[in-house]
N, C-alpha and C positions, 0 to 999 in steps of 0.2 A: 367714326373718325379714328384714325390710327395715329400712334405717337409720331411726331414729326410733321403733322399737318398744320400745327398752330405754333405760335411763338410768344415772345415777350409782349406783343401788342394785343394779346388775347387774355381775357379774364374769365374765370369760371366761378359761378355761384352755385353752391350745393344746397338745394332747398328752395321751393317756390312758395313759401309762406309769406307772411307780411314782411318779416325781416329780410328774407332773401330777395323779394321783389323790389323793395325799396333800395337795397344795396345795388342791385343790378341797374336801377335807374341812375344812381349816383356814379357807378363805375363807367356807364356809357358816355359820360362827359370826358373821360380821360383815355379810354381804350377804343381801338378801332372795332373790336368785336367783343361781345359779352355773351356767354352761354349759361343758361340756367338749367341745371340738371335736377330733375324731380322724379322720385320713385313712383308717385301716383299717376294714374291716367287722368290727364287734363285736356279734354277735347276742346279744340279752338272754338270760341264763340258759344260754348255751352251755357245754358241757364245755371244760376247758382245751385250747387249741389254739394252734398257732404263729401268730404275728402278723408279717406281712412288715415292719412298721415297726420291728421290734426284731430285726435279723438276728443279734445275738449270743445270742439265746434259746437256741439249741441247743448252747451251750458252758457250761462250769461257771460257776454263779452261787452266791455265798454271801452271807449277811447276818451281819456280825460282831456281837458281843454289844452293842456300842453301838447298832447299827442296830435290833437286836431290841427293846431297851429303848425306843427312840424310837417304833418301830412300835406297840408295845403301849400306849404312852402316848397316841398319837394315835387308835388304834382298839382300845380295851380288849377283850381276849379274842381278838384276831385271831391271835395266835401260837399259842394253844391250838387254835384252829380249823385252822390250817395243820398243826399236829402230828397232829391227828386225821385229816387228809386224807393223811398220809404224809410230811410234812416231817420231817427228821432233825436233831436236835441232835448236833453233833460237838464233843467236847472235844479241842482241839488244844494240844499234840501228844500228850496221853496216849492218845487212842484213834486216833492216826494213825501210820502209818509214814512219817516225814518226813525225807528226806535233804536237808539244807540244803547251800548251796555249800561248807560246811566239813565237816560230818559228820552222822551220824544224831542226832536228838533222842532222848535216853534219860533216863528217870527224872526229868523235870521237868514241872511244870504250867504251863499258859498261859492261853488264853482259849477261849471256845466260840463257834461260829458255827452258824447255821441253814442247812442244805443243802436246797434246794427247787427244783424246776423253775420257770423264769420263767413258764411258762404257768399253773401252779397259783397262784403268787403273785399275778399280775395279775388272774386271774379272781376270786380271793377278795377282793382289795382292791376290785375294781370292784363286786362285789355289795354289799360293806359300804358303800362310799362312795355308790353310787347308791340305796341304801336310804333316804336322806334325800330328802324330796319337793322340797326347794329346789334339788337338783342334777339337771341334765338333760344327757344325752349326745347329741351330734350326731356319729354316726360317718359314714364315707364322705364326709367334707367336708374339703377341703384348704385351709388358710389361705394366701392369696397375698400378703398385705400388711397393714400396719397403717393404721388410719384416724385422722387427727388430729382433735382437737376444734376447734371454732372458735377462731381465735386462734393455733393451731399450737404451743401450749406444753404440751398435754396429749393423752393418748390418748382417742380417741373410740370406738374399736372395732376390728373387723377385717374385712377383705375375705376372702371364701371362694368356693370353687368346688365344686360337687357333683361327686363322682367318678362316672363313668358315661358313657353315650352322650350325654346332653344337655349335660353340663358347665355346668349353670346357675350363674350367678354371682350373689352377693348380698352383703349386709354385715350385721353384727351390732353394734349399739351397746352399749358397756359403759364404765363409769367406771374399771375396772381390768382390765388384761390381764396374765396370767402366761404367759410363753413357756416351755413344757416340752417342746420338740420333739426332744430327744435329740441323738444324734451327727450327724443330718442337719439340724440347725438352719440356717435361712436368715435368721437375725436380721440378719446383717451386710448383707444385701441389702435388708431391710425399713427399717432405720433411715434411710438417706438419703432414702427416699421420704416421710418425715415431717419432713425438715430436720435430722436428727441425723447427725453424722459416724459412719462405721463404726468399731466398736471394734477395737483392736489384739488380735490373738490370738497368745499365746505357744505355741510348738509344739516338742515334743521327741519324736522318733520313732526308737525302737530297731529298727524293722522286724521286730518279732516277729509270728509267724503262729501260728494255731491250727487244729487239725483234730480233730473230735470225733465220737463215736458213742455210742449207747445200748447197754447190755448188760443182760440179766436178772441180777439179783443172785444169786450161787450160794447154794444152801441151806446148805452148810457154812460155819461161821463161820471166817474166815481169821485171827481174833484181832485184827482192827483194823477200824474203821469206814471209814477213808479212807486214801489214800496220796498222797504228794507227793514226787516225785523231781525236785529242782530242777537246772537247768543252772547253768553259771557261765561267765565269759568264755572259759575254755579249752575247755569243752564246752557250747556254747549250745543244749542240747537238754534238755527236761524233759517231764514228764507228771504228771497228777493224776487220781485216781479219787475220786468222791464219791458217797454214797448219796443218792437222790432218791425222791420219791413213785412209787408203782407198783411197788415192790420192784425198782427199777432201779439200775444204776450209770450215771453219766455220766462218760465218760472223755475228757479233752482232752490232746492232745499239743501241745507248744510248741517252737518253734524260732526262732532269730534269723538274719536275713540270708539266707545261702545254705543255712541249715539249717531253713527252714520245713518243717513236716511235710507229706507228701503226702496225697492222698485215695484213691489206689488201694489196694485191699484188701491185697495182698501187701506193697507198699511201706510202707504204714502200719504193719503189724505188724512189719516189719523195722526201721522207725524206733523203735518202742517197744522193740525188743530192743537198740537202740544207746545207750540211756540210761546214765547213770553207774552205775546198779544194774540187774540183770536182774529184780528183784522185781516190777516193774509188769508187764512182759511175761509173767512166769510166772503172775501172777494172772489174766490175760486168757485163758490156756489153759483155765481151768476155768469161764469164763463164756460165755454164749450171746449172740452179737450180735443186736440188735433193729433195727438201722437201718444204712443206708449211712454212710459218712464224709462229713461236710460241713466246709467251710473258712471261716475268718473272718480277715480281714487288716487291718481298720481299727482298729489298736491304738495309734495315736499318742496321746500326752498333749497336750491342747489346752485352754488356759485363755483364754477370751474375756473380756477385762478391761472389762466394761461399766461397772463402778464408776468408771472413769477417763474416761468419755465426758462432755464438757461439754454443758450444756443438756439434761440427762437429762429426758425427758418425764414429767410428772405421770401416775401411774397405770400405769406399765409396770414389770414385774418379770421377771427371768430366773432360772431355777433348773435343777437337774439337770444332765445332760450338755450342755444348751444353754449353760450357764454354764461348766462345767469338766468335762472327761472325762479318764479315766485309762486307762492300760494296764490291761485287765481282769484281768491275771494276779495283781494284788494284792487283788482282791476288794473294792474300796472303793466302787464306784459307787452301789450301792443304799444302803449305810450312809450315805454322805454326803447322798444325797437325802432320807433320813428325818430326818437331823439338820437339814437346811435347812428342812424342813417345820416342825420344832419351833421353829426360830429365827423363821421367818415368824409362827407363832402368837404367840410372845412379842412380836414387833414390832407386831402390829396389835391386840393384846389391849386392850380398852377403848375402841377408836376406832370411829367410825362410817364408812360407805363413803366419804364425802368426805374425811375425815381420813386414811384409809388410802391413798387416791390421792395426797393432798398430801404424805405421808411416804414416797413411793416411792423417792426417792433415798437417804434415810437407811436405809430397809429393805434396799435393794439392796446398800449397803455392808456391812451386817450379814451378808447372805447370801454376799457375796464373801469373807468371812473363813472360811467353813465349809470350803472345799477345802484350806486351807493345809497341814494336816498330811499328808493323803493325797497331795497334789501333791509334797511334799518327799520322801515315801517312794518314790513311783513314779519321779520324775525322778532322784533320787539313785541309784537302782539302774540305771535304764535307760542313764544316761550312762556306766556302766562298759563297755558293749559297744562294740567298734570298729565304726565305720560308722554310729553313731547321728547323726541329723540334729538339729541344735540347737547351742547354745553349747558350745564346747569347755571341759570342766572346767578351772578354774584350780587354782592350788596349794592354796587353802583347801578347795575341793571335794574334791580328792584326799586331803587330810588327813582330812576328814570321812568319806569313803568307806573309807579304811584303818581308821579307828576303828570304824566300823560293822561292818566285816568281823570285827574283834576281838570286838565285842559279840555278834555272831551266833555266832561260834565258842565263846565262853564260855557262851552261852545253851544250847548243845546239852546241857550237863551240869550247869551251875550253876543251882540253882533260884532264886536271888536275881536273877540277870541274866535268866533266862528269864521270870520274873514281870514284870519291868520291860519287857522286849522285847515281850512279847505285849499288855501294856497299851497300848503305843504302836501296834502293828500293828492292834489291834482298835479304834483311835481313841478309847479311853477316856482316854488321857493324851497330852500333847504330846511330840514327839520330843526336846525339850530335857531331859526328865526322865532321859534316858539319859546325860547329862553329869554327873550328881551324883557326888560323890567316892566314894560306896559302890560305884556301878556301874563307874565308870571304873577304880578300883583292881582290881576283879575282872577286868574285861575286858583291861586292859593287862598282867596277869600271864599271860594265855593267849597262847601262840604262835599265829600265824595258821595 
C-alpha cells in the first residue's frame, strides 16, 4: 500500500499478539477498515505454532478470571472454544498444590484461571478476529516508524518494511494507529521522529530467570491439577506445573540473581530438586519429557508512561506490553491486555473515526490506569529481593511488604483472607481492599 491509499476511516494495529488482536476487534466496531501489521510469518489457518516475536511463549501462561470474563465479553464463545481445544480451567488454590513463601495453602478457596498454550490462544483469537471482513492481516512486515499527518499534530500512518530478500519499504495511511508491539516495542525511538519527546520508562528488575520444558501429562491422577512451589528472599528458587492443551504439562523453573535455573538436562532436574519442597521434582519423575529446556530472561517490570508525554499526537494509542510489562511470574500480562481492550471499547463507543482519533489523549490516559494494580503487585514483591534494580524500598514500602507477608500467611488457612487475597491477585478487586478492618484484624493476628 502506498501513502494516500487510506484515510481517516482506516485504523492500523501494530502487532498481532493478544493485545493487538483484541484491539483490532474493538476498532472494527468504529472503523470501516482495520489493518493488523505483524513482523512474524502467520500462515492463514495454520495449526498452533511458536512465534518468534513472542519469546515468552514456551513458558507458563495463565489468564486469570478477570481476563477470562473480558475475553468472553469481547469475543463471545471463545473461552468455550478454547476449552474444547484443550485449555484447562484451574481453581486456585483448591485444585493446586501451592506452597506460598509462608506455607502450603490448605482448605481455602480462591479464584480460577485458564491455563492454555500461547500458541493455541493466539491462533484461536486470530481466527476469530480475522473472520470479520473489515480486518486485514499484513504479516511479514515490520513497522519502522510513524508517519505524521500534515501539520504534525496528528498521526498519518506508519512506515514499514517487508521482511525478506527485497526489504521493500512502503507506508500505510491511517487516521488511528494502535501500538501493540509487546516487550520489544520501539515506540521510544518512533516518537521523536514525529516531533514528540520520548516517554519516561519506569523500570524495576529483580533479575528473575525462567527455564521451561513440556512433559506428557501422566495418565495417573496426582490429586491436583497444577503445582506452584514459590521461592522467597531466603531461597529465591521456585517452580510451577500447569496443564495445557495436548494433554501436556508445561513446567517452568524460576530463580533470582545467581539462582537462575539452567537449561542443561541434569542441572535442570537438580535445580528442581533444590526447591523448598521436593514434591515438584517428584512429580516430574513420573512424567515423560517432550522437549528440551528453553530459557527466558527478559523479566523486568517496565512501565512506559506515554500518558505523561506532552503534545500527544491525535490518533495514537499504546496498549499491552508496549505500554506496561510485568514480571511474568504473576501471570497478569494477558489479563491486563484483555481489560485494556474492554476499556478501549468503552472509550470509543458511540464515536466516529475522526472523533476516536481526536480523543486519543483522553483514551490513552484511561488505558494507562489499567496496569496499576498488576504493577503494584509485581513491583511490591520484586523489590523484596536483594540486588533488584530500581528505587530502594522506603520505610512505607517495607511496612506494606511486611503487612502483605502477614496477609499471605493468613490466606494459607483463613478462608476470609484467602478470598480477599485471590480477588486481588486475579485483578477482580483493587489491592486497597486488603486493608479493610476485617482483613487487617485477621492478618495481624497471624505470626509471619
